[in-house]
ROSERO-950662 format. One record per residue: x, y, z of N, C-alpha, C in turn; residue number from 1. Coordinates in pm, 1 decimal. Layout:
<rs>
         nX         nY         nZ        caX        caY        caZ         cX         cY         cZ   resi
          X          Y          Z          X          Y          Z          X          Y          Z    NUM
...
</rs>
This chain:
<rs>
         nX         nY         nZ        caX        caY        caZ         cX         cY         cZ   resi
    -8400.0     7529.7     -592.6    -8520.4     7449.8     -568.1    -8644.5     7534.6     -591.6      1
    -8739.9     7480.8     -662.0    -8867.5     7549.5     -682.4    -8941.9     7555.8     -550.2      2
    -8989.9     7673.2     -512.5    -9063.4     7689.0     -387.9    -9211.9     7671.6     -413.6      3
    -9273.9     7578.0     -342.4    -9417.0     7554.2     -356.8    -9478.2     7538.4     -219.0      4
    -9598.7     7591.1     -203.2    -9670.7     7566.2      -79.9    -9714.1     7420.7      -77.3      5
    -9740.8     7371.3       42.2    -9784.4     7232.3       54.2    -9915.0     7209.6      -22.3      6
   -10006.1     7308.8      -18.2   -10132.9     7294.1      -88.9   -10109.9     7285.7     -239.5      7
   -10017.8     7369.0     -291.3    -9987.9     7365.5     -434.6    -9926.3     7233.3     -474.1      8
    -9834.9     7184.1     -389.4    -9770.1     7055.4     -417.5    -9871.3     6942.5     -422.0      9
    -9961.1     6939.8     -324.7   -10061.8     6834.4     -320.9   -10153.9     6844.7     -442.0     10
   -10184.4     6966.9     -481.9   -10268.5     6984.7     -599.2   -10201.9     6934.1     -725.2     11
   -10072.6     6961.7     -740.6    -9999.8     6913.9     -857.2    -9989.9     6763.2     -857.8     12
    -9965.7     6704.7     -740.6    -9956.1     6559.5     -732.4   -10088.4     6495.6     -770.6     13
   -10198.5     6554.7     -721.5   -10329.8     6499.1     -755.4   -10360.5     6510.9     -901.9     14
   -10322.9     6626.2     -960.9   -10346.9     6645.8    -1103.6   -10266.1     6548.5    -1186.9     15
   -10141.5     6523.5    -1146.0   -10056.1     6430.5    -1218.8   -10110.0     6289.5    -1209.1     16
   -10162.6     6254.8    -1093.0   -10220.5     6122.5    -1076.1   -10340.2     6105.0    -1167.7     17
   -10424.8     6206.8    -1172.1   -10544.0     6198.1    -1256.6   -10507.1     6185.5    -1403.1     18
   -10393.2     6243.9    -1441.7   -10352.0     6241.1    -1581.5   -10292.4     6107.2    -1621.2     19
   -10259.3     6024.8    -1523.3   -10196.5     5896.9    -1554.3   -10285.9     5780.0    -1520.2     20
   -10246.5     5703.2    -1418.1   -10324.8     5586.6    -1378.5   -10455.8     5632.4    -1316.9     21
   -10566.2     5576.7    -1362.8   -10697.8     5624.1    -1319.8   -10728.4     5581.2    -1177.5     22
   -10826.8     5647.6    -1116.3   -10862.2     5621.2     -978.7   -10934.9     5489.6     -959.4     23
   -10933.6     5441.6     -835.2   -10991.3     5311.4     -804.3   -11141.1     5302.8     -832.3     24
   -11223.7     5404.2     -798.4   -11367.1     5391.9     -828.2   -11394.2     5368.4     -977.1     25
   -11325.6     5443.4    -1062.3   -11343.6     5424.9    -1205.7   -11296.5     5286.5    -1248.2     26
   -11185.4     5242.7    -1190.6   -11133.3     5109.1    -1223.3   -11232.3     5000.8    -1182.8     27
   -11293.0     5018.0    -1067.4   -11390.0     4917.7    -1021.7   -11507.3     4907.9    -1118.3     28
   -11554.8     5022.6    -1167.2   -11665.0     5020.8    -1263.0   -11623.1     4953.5    -1392.8     29
   -11503.9     4989.6    -1441.2   -11457.9     4933.3    -1567.5   -11423.7     4785.4    -1554.3     30
   -11370.5     4745.4    -1439.6   -11334.3     4604.4    -1422.1   -11457.9     4515.7    -1418.6     31
   -11566.7     4566.5    -1358.3   -11691.1     4488.4    -1357.2   -11743.5     4471.2    -1500.1     32
   -11734.2     4578.0    -1578.5   -11782.4     4571.1    -1716.7   -11697.5     4477.3    -1801.3     33
   -11566.7     4470.4    -1771.4   -11475.1     4386.9    -1850.7   -11453.0     4249.2    -1789.5     34
   -11514.8     4222.0    -1675.3   -11497.8     4093.8    -1605.4   -11351.6     4070.1    -1568.7     35
   -11283.5     4177.6    -1526.5   -11145.4     4169.3    -1481.3   -11134.1     4230.1    -1342.6     36
   -11033.8     4187.1    -1266.0   -11008.7     4252.8    -1138.1   -10949.6     4390.4    -1165.6     37
   -10967.0     4487.1    -1073.6   -10906.2     4619.1    -1094.0   -10754.8     4610.8    -1115.4     38
   -10689.2     4522.0    -1041.7   -10543.8     4508.0    -1056.2   -10506.7     4461.6    -1197.4     39
   -10581.3     4365.5    -1250.8   -10553.6     4315.7    -1384.5   -10583.5     4422.3    -1488.7     40
   -10685.5     4502.9    -1464.2   -10718.3     4610.1    -1557.5   -10606.2     4713.8    -1561.8     41
   -10551.5     4748.6    -1445.9   -10437.7     4840.3    -1442.0   -10320.7     4781.4    -1519.2     42
   -10294.4     4652.6    -1498.1   -10182.5     4588.1    -1566.6   -10199.5     4597.7    -1717.8     43
   -10319.4     4563.6    -1766.5   -10342.0     4562.8    -1910.5   -10338.4     4702.6    -1971.0     44
   -10389.8     4801.0    -1897.6   -10398.7     4935.7    -1952.4   -10270.7     5016.5    -1937.3     45
   -10199.0     4997.1    -1826.5   -10091.6     5090.2    -1792.6    -9953.6     5029.4    -1772.5     46
    -9942.9     4898.4    -1762.3    -9814.5     4837.5    -1726.5    -9773.0     4731.4    -1827.6     47
    -9740.3     4772.2    -1950.3    -9704.9     4674.6    -2053.8    -9576.3     4599.3    -2019.2     48
    -9570.6     4476.9    -2065.9    -9458.5     4389.8    -2031.0    -9347.3     4394.8    -2136.4     49
    -9309.7     4517.3    -2175.3    -9207.1     4533.2    -2278.0    -9070.2     4493.0    -2223.9     50
    -8981.6     4455.3    -2314.6    -8844.7     4418.7    -2277.5    -8758.9     4545.3    -2271.5     51
    -8687.3     4562.4    -2161.5    -8596.8     4674.8    -2142.3    -8458.8     4622.3    -2104.7     52
    -8360.1     4710.7    -2109.1    -8224.6     4674.2    -2068.3    -8177.4     4771.4    -1961.5     53
    -8124.5     4721.0    -1852.5    -8078.0     4805.4    -1742.6    -7941.6     4866.6    -1775.4     54
    -7901.9     4963.5    -1694.2    -7770.3     5026.1    -1712.4    -7656.9     4927.7    -1684.8     55
    -7691.6     4812.4    -1629.2    -7591.9     4708.2    -1604.4    -7590.5     4603.5    -1715.5     56
    -7674.5     4624.9    -1819.1    -7675.1     4534.9    -1933.3    -7766.3     4414.4    -1920.3     57
    -7852.3     4414.0    -1819.4    -7942.6     4301.2    -1797.2    -8075.9     4325.7    -1868.2     58
    -8123.2     4226.1    -1941.7    -8254.4     4236.8    -2005.5    -8362.9     4199.3    -1905.5     59
    -8467.7     4281.7    -1897.6    -8577.4     4261.2    -1803.4    -8709.5     4291.7    -1872.8     60
    -8816.0     4236.9    -1819.5    -8950.3     4271.3    -1865.6    -9011.0     4369.8    -1766.4     61
    -9072.4     4474.6    -1820.2    -9117.2     4584.0    -1735.5    -9212.6     4537.4    -1626.4     62
    -9318.3     4465.4    -1663.7    -9414.0     4424.5    -1562.2    -9362.8     4305.9    -1480.4     63
    -9326.6     4198.7    -1545.9    -9290.0     4075.6    -1474.9    -9172.5     4093.6    -1380.1     64
    -9070.4     4165.8    -1424.3    -8945.7     4173.5    -1347.5    -8931.5     4299.3    -1262.7     65
    -8995.7     4408.4    -1303.9    -8972.4     4535.7    -1236.1    -9087.7     4585.0    -1150.4     66
    -9210.8     4553.1    -1187.6    -9326.3     4614.7    -1122.4    -9413.8     4514.7    -1046.3     67
    -9432.4     4397.0    -1098.6    -9523.2     4299.9    -1037.7    -9485.7     4272.2     -891.8     68
    -9585.4     4287.1     -803.6    -9570.2     4260.2     -660.2    -9474.2     4355.8     -590.2     69
    -9444.1     4470.2     -652.6    -9342.5     4559.0     -596.8    -9397.6     4698.4     -566.0     70
    -9320.5     4769.5     -485.0    -9341.4     4909.4     -447.6    -9233.3     4987.6     -523.0     71
    -9273.8     5080.6     -611.9    -9177.6     5137.8     -706.4    -9194.6     5288.2     -724.5     72
    -9089.7     5351.8     -778.4    -9099.5     5486.3     -833.4    -9053.1     5479.3     -978.5     73
    -9110.9     5564.9    -1064.3    -9079.4     5563.9    -1207.6    -9072.5     5708.5    -1257.1     74
    -8966.0     5740.0    -1329.5    -8960.3     5870.5    -1396.8    -8893.5     5854.6    -1532.5     75
    -8911.0     5955.6    -1618.1    -8851.1     5958.1    -1750.8    -8737.8     6059.4    -1752.4     76
    -8632.6     6029.6    -1829.3    -8517.3     6118.4    -1838.1    -8440.4     6086.9    -1966.2     77
    -8335.9     6162.5    -1994.2    -8240.6     6124.7    -2098.5    -8109.9     6197.1    -2069.2     78
    -7998.6     6133.9    -2100.4    -7869.4     6180.0    -2050.1    -7821.9     6309.8    -2111.9     79
    -7866.8     6343.2    -2233.9    -7822.5     6466.8    -2298.0    -7908.3     6587.0    -2260.6     80
    -8011.2     6566.0    -2181.5    -8097.5     6673.8    -2133.3    -8014.0     6770.0    -2048.4     81
    -8029.3     6899.2    -2073.0    -7947.8     6999.5    -2003.9    -8023.2     7076.9    -1896.2     82
    -8152.3     7057.9    -1885.6    -8229.6     7139.8    -1792.6    -8293.1     7055.8    -1681.5     83
    -8411.7     7003.9    -1705.3    -8487.5     6936.7    -1599.5    -8421.8     6807.8    -1551.8     84
    -8372.7     6725.6    -1644.2    -8324.6     6591.3    -1607.5    -8213.4     6590.6    -1502.5     85
    -8105.3     6667.2    -1521.9    -8000.1     6662.5    -1420.2    -8044.4     6714.5    -1284.6     86
    -8131.3     6815.3    -1286.4    -8182.6     6867.1    -1159.1    -8270.3     6763.5    -1090.0     87
    -8357.6     6699.9    -1167.6    -8445.8     6598.0    -1110.5    -8366.2     6478.4    -1059.6     88
    -8268.0     6433.1    -1137.3    -8187.0     6319.7    -1094.3    -8113.4     6352.2     -965.2     89
    -8054.6     6470.5     -957.7    -7984.2     6510.9     -835.4    -8079.5     6515.2     -716.3     90
    -8201.6     6563.4     -739.9    -8300.9     6569.9     -632.1    -8341.3     6429.6     -587.1     91
    -8357.5     6338.6     -683.6    -8396.8     6202.1     -649.1    -8283.8     6125.8     -579.6     92
    -8159.3     6163.6     -604.9    -8048.6     6105.1     -528.9    -8064.6     6139.9     -381.0     93
    -8105.0     6262.6     -354.1    -8128.6     6304.2     -214.3    -8246.4     6227.0     -155.4     94
    -8350.8     6206.8     -235.3    -8465.4     6128.3     -189.3    -8421.8     5985.3     -157.7     95
    -8341.9     5927.3     -246.4    -8293.9     5791.1     -223.6    -8217.4     5781.3      -91.9     96
    -8133.6     5879.4      -64.7    -8057.4     5878.3       60.9    -8149.7     5890.9      181.6     97
    -8254.9     5971.7      168.2    -8350.0     5986.1      278.5    -8423.0     5855.1      306.8     98
    -8455.0     5780.9      200.0    -8528.2     5653.8      216.8    -8437.0     5541.7      263.7     99
    -8307.9     5563.6      256.3    -8211.3     5471.8      315.0    -8212.7     5332.4      255.4    100
    -8199.0     5233.6      344.6    -8187.8     5094.7      297.7    -8319.0     5036.5      247.2    101
    -8425.5     5116.1      252.8    -8551.5     5069.3      193.4    -8533.5     5046.7       43.1    102
    -8458.2     5138.3      -20.2    -8437.0     5129.1     -164.9    -8347.0     5009.3     -195.2    103
    -8399.4     4918.7     -276.1    -8325.3     4798.5     -309.6    -8365.9     4678.3     -228.7    104
    -8444.9     4702.4     -121.0    -8493.2     4589.5      -41.2    -8642.3     4567.6      -66.5    105
    -8725.0     4668.1      -40.2    -8868.0     4653.9      -70.9    -8925.1     4778.4     -139.0    106
    -8836.8     4864.5     -188.0    -8874.3     4981.1     -267.4    -8771.5     4993.6     -379.4    107
    -8819.5     5007.2     -504.1    -8730.3     5006.1     -618.8    -8754.6     5129.3     -706.0    108
    -8646.0     5190.9     -751.3    -8652.7     5312.9     -830.6    -8612.6     5283.6     -975.1    109
    -8689.2     5339.4    -1070.2    -8661.8     5318.2    -1212.4    -8664.7     5451.0    -1287.2    110
    -8560.7     5475.4    -1366.5    -8556.0     5591.3    -1455.0    -8543.5     5539.2    -1598.0    111
    -8637.7     5578.9    -1683.2    -8645.9     5526.8    -1819.6    -8606.3     5636.6    -1917.8    112
    -8509.5     5607.2    -2006.0    -8464.7     5707.6    -2100.5    -8568.0     5733.7    -2209.3    113
    -8575.3     5860.0    -2249.8    -8658.9     5900.2    -2362.4    -8577.8     5904.6    -2492.3    114
    -8449.3     5873.2    -2482.4    -8360.8     5876.7    -2599.0    -8283.9     5744.2    -2608.0    115
    -8356.2     5634.7    -2630.6    -8292.4     5502.5    -2626.4    -8186.4     5479.2    -2733.7    116
    -8194.8     5550.5    -2846.3    -8094.7     5531.4    -2951.1    -7958.0     5583.6    -2909.5    117
    -7955.9     5684.5    -2825.4    -7830.1     5738.5    -2773.9    -7792.1     5676.4    -2639.7    118
    -7892.8     5658.1    -2553.5    -7866.6     5613.3    -2416.5    -7854.3     5461.3    -2409.2    119
    -7738.2     5411.3    -2446.0    -7706.9     5268.6    -2434.6    -7683.4     5235.5    -2287.7    120
    -7677.9     5106.8    -2252.2    -7645.7     5070.8    -2114.2    -7515.8     5134.4    -2064.7    121
    -7415.7     5142.9    -2152.7    -7287.8     5203.1    -2113.5    -7304.6     5351.5    -2082.1    122
    -7379.6     5423.1    -2166.6    -7403.4     5566.3    -2143.2    -7480.8     5586.3    -2013.6    123
    -7581.9     5503.8    -1991.2    -7660.2     5514.2    -1867.3    -7575.2     5481.2    -1744.7    124
    -7487.1     5382.4    -1758.0    -7399.8     5345.1    -1647.2    -7309.5     5461.6    -1607.1    125
    -7256.4     5531.9    -1704.9    -7173.5     5649.6    -1675.8    -7256.4     5759.3    -1608.8    126
    -7380.8     5773.3    -1650.5    -7471.9     5871.5    -1590.9    -7497.0     5838.3    -1443.7    127
    -7517.6     5710.0    -1416.7    -7538.2     5665.0    -1278.4    -7418.2     5700.5    -1192.0    128
    -7298.5     5676.9    -1243.3    -7176.3     5706.9    -1168.1    -7160.5     5856.5    -1146.9    129
    -7195.5     5935.8    -1248.6    -7182.9     6080.8    -1237.6    -7268.4     6136.8    -1125.0    130
    -7391.4     6084.9    -1112.3    -7483.9     6138.2    -1012.3    -7479.6     6063.7     -879.4    131
    -7412.5     5950.9     -875.3    -7402.2     5877.1     -750.1    -7530.0     5806.2     -709.6    132
    -7608.9     5762.1     -807.5    -7729.7     5684.7     -775.3    -7688.9     5552.3     -711.6    133
    -7757.3     5513.8     -605.1    -7719.7     5395.2     -530.6    -7791.4     5269.2     -576.1    134
    -7769.9     5162.6     -500.9    -7831.2     5034.6     -534.5    -7982.8     5042.9     -522.8    135
    -8049.8     4958.9     -600.4    -8195.1     4959.2     -598.1    -8256.6     5058.5     -694.4    136
    -8171.6     5128.9     -769.4    -8218.4     5228.8     -866.8    -8164.4     5189.2    -1003.1    137
    -8251.8     5147.9    -1093.7    -8211.4     5104.6    -1227.1    -8246.1     5211.1    -1330.6    138
    -8152.1     5234.7    -1420.8    -8175.6     5321.1    -1536.0    -8194.8     5230.1    -1656.6    139
    -8299.0     5258.6    -1736.7    -8345.4     5162.2    -1835.5    -8352.9     5219.8    -1976.5    140
    -8317.8     5135.6    -2073.4    -8331.2     5170.2    -2214.2    -8398.3     5053.8    -2286.0    141
    -8424.0     5070.4    -2414.7    -8490.8     4964.4    -2489.9    -8512.4     5007.1    -2634.0    142
    -8595.6     4936.4    -2704.0    -8628.7     4972.7    -2841.3    -8712.0     5101.3    -2839.8    143
    -8686.4     5192.9    -2933.6    -8760.7     5319.7    -2934.7    -8912.4     5302.0    -2932.9    144
    -8963.5     5205.7    -3009.7    -9108.9     5186.9    -3013.9    -9163.4     5135.4    -2881.2    145
    -9082.8     5055.8    -2809.5    -9125.9     5004.8    -2679.1    -9124.1     5115.3    -2574.2    146
    -9021.0     5199.7    -2579.3    -9012.7     5312.7    -2486.0    -9130.5     5407.6    -2507.6    147
    -9163.4     5435.2    -2633.2    -9274.8     5524.9    -2664.2    -9407.5     5465.7    -2616.4    148
    -9426.2     5336.9    -2638.7    -9548.1     5268.3    -2594.2    -9559.3     5273.9    -2442.2    149
    -9448.4     5248.2    -2374.4    -9446.7     5250.7    -2228.4    -9473.3     5391.4    -2175.6    150
    -9411.3     5492.0    -2236.9    -9432.1     5629.8    -2194.5    -9579.3     5667.1    -2194.3    151
    -9647.1     5633.3    -2302.2    -9788.0     5668.7    -2313.5    -9874.1     5590.6    -2215.6    152
    -9845.9     5463.3    -2198.9    -9925.3     5382.2    -2106.7    -9907.7     5427.1    -1961.8    153
    -9789.3     5477.3    -1929.8    -9764.0     5523.6    -1793.5    -9821.3     5662.9    -1768.2    154
    -9867.9     5728.9    -1873.9    -9930.1     5859.7    -1857.2    -9835.7     5977.3    -1869.7    155
    -9712.9     5953.8    -1919.8    -9620.8     6064.1    -1943.8    -9647.1     6119.7    -2084.0    156
    -9762.7     6180.9    -2104.0    -9803.2     6225.5    -2237.2    -9888.5     6351.0    -2226.6    157
    -9885.7     6429.7    -2333.7    -9966.8     6549.8    -2343.4   -10072.4     6531.8    -2451.2    158
   -10189.4     6589.3    -2431.7   -10293.3     6585.9    -2534.3   -10252.7     6672.3    -2653.5    159
   -10180.8     6783.1    -2625.2   -10131.9     6871.4    -2730.3   -10016.8     6801.7    -2803.8    160
   -10033.6     6771.6    -2930.2    -9935.7     6692.0    -3003.7    -9801.2     6762.3    -3017.4    161
    -9804.2     6894.4    -3035.2    -9679.1     6967.8    -3050.2    -9598.3     6962.9    -2920.6    162
    -9665.0     6981.7    -2808.7    -9596.5     6973.3    -2679.1    -9548.0     6830.4    -2653.9    163
    -9627.6     6733.8    -2698.2    -9592.8     6594.4    -2672.5    -9467.3     6551.7    -2747.9    164
    -9433.3     6623.2    -2857.3    -9314.1     6589.3    -2934.8    -9185.4     6628.4    -2862.3    165
    -9195.3     6719.8    -2767.9    -9077.6     6770.8    -2697.1    -9047.1     6681.4    -2577.4    166
    -8933.3     6613.5    -2580.8    -8897.8     6519.4    -2474.0    -8893.9     6587.4    -2337.3    167
    -8850.8     6715.3    -2335.1    -8835.3     6783.1    -2206.9    -8966.3     6798.9    -2130.3    168
    -9078.0     6789.5    -2200.1    -9206.7     6804.4    -2132.0    -9247.1     6678.2    -2054.0    169
    -9165.1     6575.2    -2059.5    -9202.2     6448.7    -1994.6    -9105.6     6407.0    -1884.0    170
    -9019.0     6499.1    -1842.6    -8911.1     6459.9    -1751.8    -8927.1     6508.9    -1608.7    171
    -9033.4     6579.7    -1576.7    -9041.0     6644.6    -1446.7    -9126.5     6578.3    -1341.4    172
    -9189.4     6466.0    -1373.7    -9280.7     6401.8    -1279.5    -9225.8     6267.8    -1232.8    173
    -9239.4     6242.0    -1104.9    -9206.1     6111.8    -1047.6    -9336.0     6039.5    -1016.0    174
    -9356.9     5926.5    -1078.9    -9471.4     5842.1    -1044.5    -9426.1     5739.3     -942.1    175
    -9517.8     5703.1     -853.5    -9486.4     5602.9     -752.0    -9606.5     5511.9     -736.8    176
    -9583.9     5390.2     -694.0    -9697.2     5299.8     -679.3    -9662.4     5169.8     -610.0    177
    -9764.2     5112.4     -551.4    -9755.2     4979.2     -492.7    -9845.6     4890.8     -578.0    178
    -9785.3     4810.5     -665.7    -9862.8     4737.4     -766.3    -9968.3     4645.4     -706.7    179
    -9936.3     4558.8     -609.7   -10041.2     4470.4     -557.5   -10150.1     4543.2     -478.6    180
   -10113.6     4656.2     -415.6   -10213.3     4732.0     -339.3   -10291.0     4829.8     -427.1    181
   -10247.8     4846.5     -553.9   -10312.8     4937.0     -649.1   -10314.3     5081.7     -598.4    182
   -10208.1     5119.8     -529.0   -10192.4     5257.2     -483.1   -10093.9     5326.5     -576.7    183
   -10139.4     5427.3     -650.9   -10056.3     5496.3     -748.1   -10074.5     5646.2     -735.1    184
    -9967.6     5718.4     -756.5    -9975.1     5863.7     -752.1    -9855.2     5925.0     -821.5    185
    -9841.3     6056.8     -808.9    -9730.0     6126.0     -872.3    -9697.5     6252.3     -794.4    186
    -9573.1     6296.5     -808.1    -9527.3     6416.9     -740.3    -9425.1     6483.8     -831.9    187
    -9418.8     6617.1     -833.6    -9315.5     6684.1     -912.9    -9176.2     6638.9     -869.2    188
    -9093.1     6602.0     -965.7    -8960.9     6550.7     -933.1    -8868.2     6652.6     -871.0    189
    -8900.1     6781.9     -884.2    -8818.2     6886.9     -824.7    -8877.0     6941.6     -695.3    190
    -8978.7     6875.7     -643.2    -9033.8     6917.2     -514.2    -8930.4     6892.5     -404.1    191
    -8948.4     6957.2     -291.6    -8855.4     6941.9     -179.7    -8841.6     6792.7     -145.1    192
    -8719.9     6740.8     -128.7    -8699.0     6596.2     -110.9    -8778.7     6532.6        2.8    193
    -8797.4     6605.7      113.0    -8876.8     6549.5      222.5    -9021.1     6528.8      178.3    194
    -9075.7     6623.0      101.9    -9211.6     6607.8       49.5    -9220.4     6489.4      -46.0    195
    -9120.1     6477.4     -134.9    -9119.4     6365.0     -228.4    -9118.3     6232.6     -151.2    196
    -9033.0     6224.4      -51.2    -9024.4     6101.6       30.2    -9157.5     6070.5       97.6    197
    -9220.0     6172.8      154.5    -9348.0     6154.1      222.5    -9454.7     6107.0      125.4    198
    -9455.2     6164.3        5.3    -9553.4     6126.7      -95.3    -9532.5     5982.1     -138.6    199
    -9408.3     5944.4     -166.2    -9377.9     5807.3     -207.6    -9421.1     5707.8     -100.8    200
    -9393.9     5738.5       24.3    -9425.7     5645.3      132.6    -9575.6     5632.4      157.7    201
    -9655.3     5719.7       97.4    -9800.7     5704.7      104.6    -9843.4     5569.4       49.4    202
    -9768.2     5516.1      -48.6    -9802.9     5388.8     -112.7    -9731.7     5270.7      -48.5    203
    -9672.7     5290.9       66.5    -9594.7     5185.5      132.0    -9684.0     5073.2      183.2    204
    -9621.1     4960.8      216.0    -9691.5     4847.0      273.4    -9751.2     4885.2      409.0    205
    -9872.1     4839.9      441.3    -9938.6     4878.9      566.9    -9854.9     4855.8      691.5    206
    -9778.0     4746.3      694.0    -9700.3     4714.7      813.7    -9586.9     4814.2      838.3    207
    -9557.3     4897.3      739.2    -9448.3     4993.9      754.1    -9496.7     5134.1      787.2    208
    -9628.0     5155.1      791.8    -9681.6     5290.9      803.0    -9632.8     5364.4      928.6    209
    -9629.1     5295.6     1042.4    -9586.0     5360.4     1165.9    -9439.6     5402.7     1156.4    210
    -9355.1     5315.4     1103.3    -9213.9     5349.8     1085.9    -9197.9     5463.2      984.9    211
    -9284.7     5465.4      883.6    -9280.3     5573.1      784.6    -9307.6     5707.3      850.5    212
    -9407.0     5712.4      939.2    -9439.0     5837.7     1007.2    -9320.9     5884.3     1091.1    213
    -9254.4     5788.8     1155.0    -9137.7     5822.9     1235.7    -9023.9     5873.0     1147.0    214
    -9003.8     5807.8     1032.8    -8897.0     5848.5      941.0    -8921.0     5990.3      889.5    215
    -9045.1     6019.3      848.8    -9076.0     6152.1      796.5    -9060.0     6257.8      905.5    216
    -9102.4     6225.4     1027.1    -9086.3     6319.8     1137.6    -8938.4     6350.0     1161.2    217
    -8853.9     6248.5     1152.7    -8710.5     6268.4     1169.6    -8652.9     6354.4     1057.8    218
    -8696.9     6328.2      933.3    -8648.3     6406.0      820.1    -8688.2     6552.7      833.6    219
    -8811.9     6576.8      875.5    -8858.2     6714.9      892.7    -8781.8     6783.8     1005.3    220
    -8752.0     6708.6     1111.2    -8676.9     6765.2     1222.9    -8535.5     6802.5     1179.7    221
    -8472.6     6714.3     1101.4    -8337.5     6741.6     1052.2    -8337.2     6862.6      958.9    222
    -8439.6     6871.3      874.6    -8449.2     6984.3      782.6    -8465.3     7114.4      860.8    223
    -8551.2     7111.4      962.7    -8576.2     7232.3     1041.7    -8450.6     7277.8     1115.3    224
    -8366.2     7180.1     1154.3    -8245.3     7213.8     1228.2    -8126.6     7243.4     1136.5    225
    -8149.1     7228.3     1003.8    -8042.6     7255.0      909.1    -7941.1     7144.9      898.9    226
    -7976.6     7024.3      945.4    -7881.9     6912.4      948.0    -7898.1     6818.7      831.1    227
    -7982.0     6856.6      734.6    -8010.0     6767.2      622.3    -7887.1     6748.7      536.3    228
    -7811.3     6853.2      517.2    -7685.4     6842.6      444.2    -7703.4     6852.5      294.8    229
    -7614.6     6923.3      230.8    -7617.1     6930.1       84.6    -7711.7     7038.4       36.0    230
    -7669.4     7112.5      -61.3    -7753.7     7218.6     -115.8    -7859.1     7160.5     -207.9    231
    -7974.4     7220.8     -207.4    -8081.5     7175.3     -295.5    -8050.2     7216.8     -438.0    232
    -8086.4     7134.0     -535.1    -8065.9     7174.6     -673.8    -8151.9     7295.5     -705.8    233
    -8099.6     7385.4     -786.7    -8172.2     7507.2     -819.8    -8228.7     7496.7     -959.6    234
    -8359.2     7509.4     -972.4    -8422.5     7502.8    -1104.0    -8402.4     7634.2    -1177.0    235
    -8396.1     7631.8    -1310.5    -8385.8     7756.6    -1387.1    -8501.5     7850.0    -1353.9    236
    -8475.5     7978.2    -1350.5    -8579.6     8074.8    -1314.0    -8694.6     8071.2    -1412.5    237
    -8664.1     8067.1    -1539.9    -8768.3     8063.7    -1642.2    -8755.3     7933.3    -1719.7    238
    -8843.6     7840.7    -1688.3    -8835.1     7709.0    -1753.6    -8972.3     7649.6    -1762.7    239
    -9018.0     7617.3    -1881.1    -9155.2     7572.7    -1899.3    -9170.7     7423.9    -1907.0    240
    -9061.2     7345.6    -1885.4    -9069.7     7201.9    -1900.5    -9099.8     7133.4    -1768.5    241
    -9107.0     7000.0    -1776.5    -9114.0     6920.8    -1655.0    -9251.7     6906.3    -1596.3    242
    -9355.6     6899.5    -1677.3    -9490.1     6886.5    -1621.4    -9540.7     6744.0    -1623.0    243
    -9478.3     6654.9    -1700.5    -9525.0     6516.3    -1706.8    -9409.1     6423.1    -1690.4    244
</rs>
């Protein structure tokens, strides 16, 4: 596991957020100029309604079926990745377990392949079984041009074109958001699972906030007592990927 101070983690999360979905004040200014609500502006700019296929073979539309009116997490991956992806997926499995029955009921997790020509629903389904991802977590593929369009709109992109060509540079960030509340952010996918959970729950529904604080306190208590269980995934010592 990569060791980061809480201040460093928060700084990275803030930087990742700024690099993707823009902040509410800017959205409010732009929405007034475009005569659109901030929520509609986010939808048009960042949440395209492309057709995708789940690891279970179901065709879905990204905005209408997966994001609209929902509380979600989104990351990019591909099954042949040998470095960041398996570590991040293993870490997110731990996060999913920490969030418990929330996932699949009012919180939904999505992992989108960067290699749709190879990652068919069958290949993704085998990947899900290998890592033990639970219900409420969909792995998604689609047409290469749609995946590329979605990647850029979601902010998984680099200004440097050479870096942007390397798929591994887009696999290390977990984006999270509450679409109707317009709360969006990001956290490094290899951050300590309790931190990832706490960050994701920042975008939770208001009525759940008190229970969220209790859940995080319990997770921190279990971690402090060594009762969390399971070894943390270990990131390669020298690895330059995983920033977006």
